[in-house]
N, CA, C and O atoms as CSV, one atom per row, in Angstrom:
chain,resi,resn,atom,element,x,y,z
A,1,UNK,N,N,-38.062,136.040,-137.511
A,1,UNK,CA,C,-37.891,134.684,-138.008
A,1,UNK,C,C,-36.623,134.570,-138.869
A,1,UNK,O,O,-35.902,133.576,-138.787
A,2,UNK,N,N,-36.362,135.576,-139.680
A,2,UNK,CA,C,-35.166,135.553,-140.523
A,2,UNK,C,C,-33.900,135.553,-139.670
A,2,UNK,O,O,-32.897,134.940,-140.035
A,3,UNK,N,N,-33.953,136.244,-138.532
A,3,UNK,CA,C,-32.785,136.287,-137.648
A,3,UNK,C,C,-32.477,134.900,-137.087
A,3,UNK,O,O,-31.311,134.529,-136.954
A,4,UNK,N,N,-33.517,134.137,-136.760
A,4,UNK,CA,C,-33.307,132.790,-136.230
A,4,UNK,C,C,-32.722,131.876,-137.309
A,4,UNK,O,O,-31.846,131.059,-137.025
A,5,UNK,N,N,-33.203,132.015,-138.533
A,5,UNK,CA,C,-32.672,131.213,-139.636
A,5,UNK,C,C,-31.214,131.581,-139.903
A,5,UNK,O,O,-30.391,130.710,-140.185
A,6,UNK,N,N,-30.901,132.857,-139.813
A,6,UNK,CA,C,-29.518,133.305,-140.016
A,6,UNK,C,C,-28.612,132.755,-138.921
A,6,UNK,O,O,-27.491,132.333,-139.202
A,7,UNK,N,N,-29.085,132.755,-137.675
A,7,UNK,CA,C,-28.281,132.223,-136.572
A,7,UNK,C,C,-28.041,130.730,-136.759
A,7,UNK,O,O,-26.927,130.250,-136.546
A,8,UNK,N,N,-29.074,129.994,-137.153
A,8,UNK,CA,C,-28.919,128.552,-137.395
A,8,UNK,C,C,-27.932,128.289,-138.529
A,8,UNK,O,O,-27.085,127.401,-138.430
A,9,UNK,N,N,-28.045,129.063,-139.601
A,9,UNK,CA,C,-27.128,128.896,-140.734
A,9,UNK,C,C,-25.697,129.212,-140.323
A,9,UNK,O,O,-24.768,128.518,-140.736
A,10,UNK,N,N,-25.510,130.249,-139.515
A,10,UNK,CA,C,-24.173,130.625,-139.049
A,10,UNK,C,C,-23.570,129.518,-138.191
A,10,UNK,O,O,-22.380,129.220,-138.301
A,11,UNK,N,N,-24.387,128.913,-137.342
A,11,UNK,CA,C,-23.894,127.830,-136.485
A,11,UNK,C,C,-23.549,126.592,-137.307
A,11,UNK,O,O,-22.551,125.925,-137.033
A,12,UNK,N,N,-24.365,126.281,-138.313
A,12,UNK,CA,C,-24.063,125.140,-139.190
A,12,UNK,C,C,-22.779,125.383,-139.976
A,12,UNK,O,O,-21.982,124.465,-140.172
A,13,UNK,N,N,-22.581,126.614,-140.424
A,13,UNK,CA,C,-21.366,126.951,-141.161
A,13,UNK,C,C,-20.130,126.806,-140.271
A,13,UNK,O,O,-19.102,126.289,-140.709
A,14,UNK,N,N,-20.235,127.266,-139.018
A,14,UNK,CA,C,-19.111,127.092,-138.091
A,14,UNK,C,C,-18.848,125.615,-137.839
A,14,UNK,O,O,-17.692,125.193,-137.796
A,15,UNK,N,N,-19.906,124.821,-137.671
A,15,UNK,CA,C,-19.738,123.385,-137.426
A,15,UNK,C,C,-19.043,122.712,-138.604
A,15,UNK,O,O,-18.190,121.845,-138.412
A,16,UNK,N,N,-19.403,123.105,-139.810
A,16,UNK,CA,C,-18.758,122.536,-140.998
A,16,UNK,C,C,-17.281,122.895,-141.033
A,16,UNK,O,O,-16.437,122.053,-141.338
A,17,UNK,N,N,-16.972,124.150,-140.719
A,17,UNK,CA,C,-15.579,124.586,-140.663
A,17,UNK,C,C,-14.808,123.797,-139.604
A,17,UNK,O,O,-13.698,123.331,-139.859
A,18,UNK,N,N,-15.396,123.650,-138.423
A,18,UNK,CA,C,-14.730,122.919,-137.346
A,18,UNK,C,C,-14.498,121.455,-137.725
A,18,UNK,O,O,-13.451,120.891,-137.407
A,19,UNK,N,N,-15.473,120.839,-138.403
A,19,UNK,CA,C,-15.313,119.445,-138.832
A,19,UNK,C,C,-14.132,119.311,-139.787
A,19,UNK,O,O,-13.366,118.352,-139.695
A,20,UNK,N,N,-13.981,120.256,-140.693
A,20,UNK,CA,C,-12.849,120.222,-141.621
A,20,UNK,C,C,-11.524,120.428,-140.885
A,20,UNK,O,O,-10.517,119.810,-141.230
A,21,UNK,N,N,-11.527,121.283,-139.888
A,21,UNK,CA,C,-10.307,121.506,-139.111
A,21,UNK,C,C,-9.954,120.261,-138.301
A,21,UNK,O,O,-8.778,119.912,-138.190
A,22,UNK,N,N,-10.953,119.589,-137.736
A,22,UNK,CA,C,-10.706,118.351,-137.008
A,22,UNK,C,C,-10.140,117.286,-137.948
A,22,UNK,O,O,-9.244,116.531,-137.571
A,23,UNK,N,N,-10.668,117.230,-139.173
A,23,UNK,CA,C,-10.169,116.274,-140.162
A,23,UNK,C,C,-8.712,116.577,-140.498
A,23,UNK,O,O,-7.885,115.667,-140.556
A,24,UNK,N,N,-8.400,117.841,-140.717
A,24,UNK,CA,C,-7.023,118.237,-141.040
A,24,UNK,C,C,-6.062,117.927,-139.900
A,24,UNK,O,O,-4.888,117.630,-140.124
A,25,UNK,N,N,-6.572,117.999,-138.680
A,25,UNK,CA,C,-5.741,117.717,-137.508
A,25,UNK,C,C,-5.580,116.220,-137.257
A,25,UNK,O,O,-4.816,115.809,-136.384
A,26,UNK,N,N,-6.313,115.398,-138.034
A,26,UNK,CA,C,-6.190,113.951,-137.880
A,26,UNK,C,C,-7.105,113.362,-136.826
A,26,UNK,O,O,-6.928,112.207,-136.437
A,27,UNK,N,N,-8.076,114.123,-136.356
A,27,UNK,CA,C,-9.001,113.627,-135.341
A,27,UNK,C,C,-9.793,112.445,-135.892
A,27,UNK,O,O,-10.395,112.543,-136.961
A,28,UNK,N,N,-9.793,111.341,-135.173
A,28,UNK,CA,C,-10.553,110.160,-135.553
A,28,UNK,C,C,-9.786,109.153,-136.387
A,28,UNK,O,O,-10.300,108.073,-136.678
A,29,UNK,N,N,-8.570,109.487,-136.774
A,29,UNK,CA,C,-7.770,108.538,-137.555
A,29,UNK,C,C,-7.104,107.540,-136.631
A,29,UNK,O,O,-6.645,107.881,-135.541
A,30,UNK,N,N,-7.060,106.308,-137.087
A,30,UNK,CA,C,-6.385,105.261,-136.321
A,30,UNK,C,C,-5.413,104.540,-137.232
A,30,UNK,O,O,-5.697,104.311,-138.408
A,31,UNK,N,N,-4.298,104.195,-136.697
A,31,UNK,CA,C,-3.343,103.387,-137.467
A,31,UNK,C,C,-2.883,102.237,-136.588
A,31,UNK,O,O,-1.829,102.290,-135.953
A,32,UNK,N,N,-3.700,101.204,-136.572
A,32,UNK,CA,C,-3.348,100.005,-135.825
A,32,UNK,C,C,-3.910,98.793,-136.556
A,32,UNK,O,O,-4.482,98.934,-137.637
A,33,UNK,N,N,-3.758,97.636,-135.996
A,33,UNK,CA,C,-4.194,96.413,-136.673
A,33,UNK,C,C,-5.710,96.306,-136.793
A,33,UNK,O,O,-6.207,95.461,-137.536
A,34,UNK,N,N,-6.457,97.153,-136.071
A,34,UNK,CA,C,-7.916,97.106,-136.136
A,34,UNK,C,C,-8.498,98.184,-137.043
A,34,UNK,O,O,-9.717,98.348,-137.098
A,35,UNK,N,N,-7.662,98.907,-137.744
A,35,UNK,CA,C,-8.147,99.953,-138.642
A,35,UNK,C,C,-9.023,99.332,-139.717
A,35,UNK,O,O,-8.736,98.245,-140.217
A,36,UNK,N,N,-10.102,100.042,-140.070
A,36,UNK,CA,C,-11.113,99.470,-140.952
A,36,UNK,C,C,-11.168,100.003,-142.361
A,36,UNK,O,O,-12.106,99.669,-143.086
A,37,UNK,N,N,-10.224,100.810,-142.793
A,37,UNK,CA,C,-10.194,101.265,-144.180
A,37,UNK,C,C,-11.272,102.289,-144.501
A,37,UNK,O,O,-11.540,103.198,-143.716
A,38,UNK,N,N,-11.890,102.125,-145.675
A,38,UNK,CA,C,-12.856,103.107,-146.182
A,38,UNK,C,C,-14.077,103.225,-145.275
A,38,UNK,O,O,-14.570,104.331,-145.052
A,39,UNK,N,N,-14.568,102.119,-144.754
A,39,UNK,CA,C,-15.725,102.159,-143.861
A,39,UNK,C,C,-15.428,102.952,-142.603
A,39,UNK,O,O,-16.260,103.732,-142.138
A,40,UNK,N,N,-14.262,102.754,-142.065
A,40,UNK,CA,C,-13.864,103.493,-140.869
A,40,UNK,C,C,-13.757,104.988,-141.173
A,40,UNK,O,O,-14.160,105.821,-140.361
A,41,UNK,N,N,-13.219,105.319,-142.330
A,41,UNK,CA,C,-13.109,106.729,-142.717
A,41,UNK,C,C,-14.482,107.381,-142.785
A,41,UNK,O,O,-14.655,108.517,-142.344
A,42,UNK,N,N,-15.457,106.667,-143.335
A,42,UNK,CA,C,-16.815,107.216,-143.447
A,42,UNK,C,C,-17.418,107.475,-142.072
A,42,UNK,O,O,-17.983,108.543,-141.836
A,43,UNK,N,N,-17.307,106.518,-141.171
A,43,UNK,CA,C,-17.867,106.699,-139.842
A,43,UNK,C,C,-17.096,107.740,-139.043
A,43,UNK,O,O,-17.679,108.429,-138.206
A,44,UNK,N,N,-15.805,107.864,-139.285
A,44,UNK,CA,C,-15.011,108.893,-138.616
A,44,UNK,C,C,-15.505,110.276,-139.014
A,44,UNK,O,O,-15.487,111.192,-138.192
A,45,UNK,N,N,-15.948,110.447,-140.258
A,45,UNK,CA,C,-16.469,111.749,-140.683
A,45,UNK,C,C,-17.766,112.078,-139.952
A,45,UNK,O,O,-17.998,113.237,-139.605
A,46,UNK,N,N,-18.615,111.081,-139.712
A,46,UNK,CA,C,-19.835,111.315,-138.939
A,46,UNK,C,C,-19.497,111.737,-137.514
A,46,UNK,O,O,-20.126,112.633,-136.953
A,47,UNK,N,N,-18.496,111.080,-136.940
A,47,UNK,CA,C,-18.070,111.397,-135.580
A,47,UNK,C,C,-17.513,112.818,-135.511
A,47,UNK,O,O,-17.857,113.581,-134.608
A,48,UNK,N,N,-16.652,113.170,-136.468
A,48,UNK,CA,C,-16.105,114.536,-136.505
A,48,UNK,C,C,-17.210,115.568,-136.643
A,48,UNK,O,O,-17.176,116.602,-135.977
A,49,UNK,N,N,-18.199,115.300,-137.504
A,49,UNK,CA,C,-19.294,116.255,-137.701
A,49,UNK,C,C,-20.107,116.403,-136.412
A,49,UNK,O,O,-20.480,117.518,-136.045
A,50,UNK,N,N,-20.382,115.303,-135.728
A,50,UNK,CA,C,-21.138,115.371,-134.476
A,50,UNK,C,C,-20.372,116.162,-133.414
A,50,UNK,O,O,-20.958,116.978,-132.702
A,51,UNK,N,N,-19.079,115.924,-133.309
A,51,UNK,CA,C,-18.255,116.676,-132.352
A,51,UNK,C,C,-18.259,118.155,-132.712
A,51,UNK,O,O,-18.402,119.008,-131.835
A,52,UNK,N,N,-18.101,118.465,-133.998
A,52,UNK,CA,C,-18.073,119.859,-134.452
A,52,UNK,C,C,-19.408,120.557,-134.176
A,52,UNK,O,O,-19.422,121.725,-133.787
A,53,UNK,N,N,-20.520,119.862,-134.372
A,53,UNK,CA,C,-21.836,120.452,-134.098
A,53,UNK,C,C,-21.992,120.770,-132.614
A,53,UNK,O,O,-22.536,121.813,-132.251
A,54,UNK,N,N,-21.517,119.871,-131.764
A,54,UNK,CA,C,-21.578,120.121,-130.314
A,54,UNK,C,C,-20.684,121.295,-129.935
A,54,UNK,O,O,-21.049,122.113,-129.090
A,55,UNK,N,N,-19.517,121.376,-130.560
A,55,UNK,CA,C,-18.613,122.487,-130.278
A,55,UNK,C,C,-19.270,123.809,-130.668
A,55,UNK,O,O,-19.234,124.768,-129.898
A,56,UNK,N,N,-19.864,123.867,-131.851
A,56,UNK,CA,C,-20.508,125.097,-132.322
A,56,UNK,C,C,-21.698,125.465,-131.438
A,56,UNK,O,O,-21.904,126.637,-131.125
A,57,UNK,N,N,-22.479,124.462,-131.035
A,57,UNK,CA,C,-23.642,124.719,-130.175
A,57,UNK,C,C,-23.233,125.217,-128.793
A,57,UNK,O,O,-24.006,125.898,-128.119
A,58,UNK,N,N,-22.022,124.877,-128.374
A,58,UNK,CA,C,-21.523,125.289,-127.062
A,58,UNK,C,C,-20.757,126.605,-127.110
A,58,UNK,O,O,-20.105,126.976,-126.135
A,59,UNK,N,N,-20.827,127.303,-128.218
A,59,UNK,CA,C,-20.147,128.581,-128.331
A,59,UNK,C,C,-19.023,128.568,-129.340
A,59,UNK,O,O,-18.589,129.621,-129.806
A,60,UNK,N,N,-18.548,127.380,-129.683
A,60,UNK,CA,C,-17.534,127.243,-130.722
A,60,UNK,C,C,-16.319,128.112,-130.499
A,60,UNK,O,O,-15.856,128.292,-129.373
A,61,UNK,N,N,-15.815,128.646,-131.591
A,61,UNK,CA,C,-14.627,129.500,-131.534
A,61,UNK,C,C,-14.958,130.935,-131.929
A,61,UNK,O,O,-14.062,131.737,-132.191
A,62,UNK,N,N,-16.241,131.250,-131.969
A,62,UNK,CA,C,-16.665,132.617,-132.258
A,62,UNK,C,C,-16.998,132.897,-133.705
A,62,UNK,O,O,-17.432,134.001,-134.037
A,63,UNK,N,N,-16.802,131.914,-134.579
A,63,UNK,CA,C,-17.089,132.144,-135.992
A,63,UNK,C,C,-18.582,132.324,-136.258
A,63,UNK,O,O,-18.970,133.152,-137.082
A,64,UNK,N,N,-19.416,131.556,-135.568
A,64,UNK,CA,C,-20.860,131.655,-135.816
A,64,UNK,C,C,-21.350,133.076,-135.559
A,64,UNK,O,O,-22.167,133.592,-136.322
A,65,UNK,N,N,-20.872,133.704,-134.513
A,65,UNK,CA,C,-21.289,135.072,-134.211
A,65,UNK,C,C,-20.837,136.036,-135.306
A,65,UNK,O,O,-21.586,136.926,-135.707
A,66,UNK,N,N,-19.616,135.853,-135.780
A,66,UNK,CA,C,-19.109,136.706,-136.864
A,66,UNK,C,C,-19.910,136.473,-138.145
A,66,UNK,O,O,-20.267,137.428,-138.834
A,67,UNK,N,N,-20.192,135.215,-138.466
A,67,UNK,CA,C,-21.002,134.909,-139.646
A,67,UNK,C,C,-22.393,135.516,-139.508
A,67,UNK,O,O,-22.920,136.103,-140.453
A,68,UNK,N,N,-22.984,135.370,-138.324
A,68,UNK,CA,C,-24.327,135.902,-138.081
A,68,UNK,C,C,-24.363,137.415,-138.280
A,68,UNK,O,O,-25.251,137.942,-138.951
A,69,UNK,N,N,-23.389,138.106,-137.691
A,69,UNK,CA,C,-23.338,139.566,-137.851
A,69,UNK,C,C,-23.207,139.959,-139.321
A,69,UNK,O,O,-23.865,140.891,-139.785
A,70,UNK,N,N,-22.363,139.249,-140.035
A,70,UNK,CA,C,-22.176,139.540,-141.461
A,70,UNK,C,C,-23.472,139.298,-142.246
A,70,UNK,O,O,-23.826,140.089,-143.120
A,71,UNK,N,N,-24.172,138.211,-141.934
A,71,UNK,CA,C,-25.429,137.913,-142.636
A,71,UNK,C,C,-26.512,138.923,-142.322
A,71,UNK,O,O,-27.244,139.351,-143.215
A,72,UNK,N,N,-26.621,139.306,-141.060
A,72,UNK,CA,C,-27.692,140.235,-140.697
A,72,UNK,C,C,-27.394,141.648,-141.180
A,72,UNK,O,O,-28.325,142.391,-141.490
A,73,UNK,N,N,-26.126,142.043,-141.252
A,73,UNK,CA,C,-25.792,143.357,-141.806
A,73,UNK,C,C,-26.203,143.408,-143.276
A,73,UNK,O,O,-26.815,144.382,-143.715
A,74,UNK,N,N,-25.877,142.386,-144.024
A,74,UNK,CA,C,-26.233,142.326,-145.438
A,74,UNK,C,C,-27.746,142.309,-145.586
A,74,UNK,O,O,-28.294,142.997,-146.446
A,75,UNK,N,N,-28.426,141.524,-144.751
A,75,UNK,CA,C,-29.885,141.407,-144.800
A,75,UNK,C,C,-30.527,142.753,-144.458
A,75,UNK,O,O,-31.464,143.174,-145.135
A,76,UNK,N,N,-30.040,143.431,-143.421
A,76,UNK,CA,C,-30.597,144.721,-143.019
A,76,UNK,C,C,-30.386,145.780,-144.087
A,76,UNK,O,O,-31.269,146.603,-144.332
A,77,UNK,N,N,-29.216,145.763,-144.728
A,77,UNK,CA,C,-28.921,146.746,-145.773
A,77,UNK,C,C,-29.805,146.535,-146.998
A,77,UNK,O,O,-30.188,147.497,-147.664
A,78,UNK,N,N,-30.129,145.270,-147.297
A,78,UNK,CA,C,-30.944,144.976,-148.468
A,78,UNK,C,C,-32.417,145.234,-148.224
A,78,UNK,O,O,-33.170,145.494,-149.162
A,79,UNK,N,N,-32.837,145.162,-146.951
A,79,UNK,CA,C,-34.262,145.258,-146.602
A,79,UNK,C,C,-34.717,146.643,-146.592
A,79,UNK,O,O,-35.888,146.907,-146.319
């Protein structure tokens, strides 16, 4: 059971990292006459997070596996 929780946590951590990278890359930003200001920024963050979660669930960029291995090594050593 702990292994499943560690895998879920690793995937969530990768998704959070990916969402921040998408934000830094400007994903979801618009600069046109229909731009909505602060409200648009808030909804763009939800969109980035949803995209990042799908990316992580589909294998992501390999960070979740590295995080998982690191968590389980620490957990195994402590147990």
